[in-house]
N, C-alpha and C positions, 0 to 999 in steps of 0.2 A: 474484550474481557479483561480489562486492566484491574478489575476488582479482585480477581482470584489468582492465587499462586499455587502452582503444582509443585509439590516437593517430593523428591525421591528419597525414601527412607532407607536407613541402614539394613532393614529387614528385606529389602528388595521389592517393597510395595510402594505405592504412591498415596499421598494425602493432598487434599485441596483445602487451602486456607483462604479466609476472607482477609484481604489486606487492610480493610477499614477497621475491623474488630480484632484482628490478629488471632482469631479463633478458627478451629476447623469448621468447615461448612456442614450444615445439616440440611438434608432434603428428605421430605416425607418420613421424618423420624429416624433417618439413618445418617450417622456422622460419616463424612467422606474421608475416612482414614483406612489404611490397609487395603487399598484397591490394587487389583492387578492391572497391568499396563493396558489391556484391552478394555477395561471398564472405565478408564479415565475420560475418553471423549463423551460418552453418554452421560456420565456423572457431571461433567463440566457443563454440558448443555442443560441438564436439568437444574443445576444450580443457577444458571444465568437467566432462566425463564422467570418472568414476573408473574406473581399469582393472579394479578388482575389484567393481564395482557390480552385476555380473550382467546388465547391459544389453549388447546386441550393439554392437560398435564401428561407428562410422560411417566409411565410406570418405571421407576428407577431400576435400571439394570435387570429388568425382568427377563430378557432374552439372552443374557450373557451366560456363557459357560466358562468354567474355570479350566485352564490348561496347565499342564505340568511345566511347560517351558514355552518360551517365546523365541522364535528365530528372528534375528535382526538383519540377517544378510539377505540381499536381493539376488535373485538369479536371473540372468538374461535368457 
């Protein structure tokens, strides 16, 4: 996925940019800016899918829930 770049914004959210056009990626009418950390993998996958690949389209971020915080520490 060399075409896309994930940027961490000063607001604490993420954006996905197209390196070829240098513009934010848009999928299913949604511009991929202001994403929460847990939304990035699904959004990136949806952006990478070719419309004529024969694969069913993913409903963008349909099952994601917003969380107040993200814990980055792992516990053994």
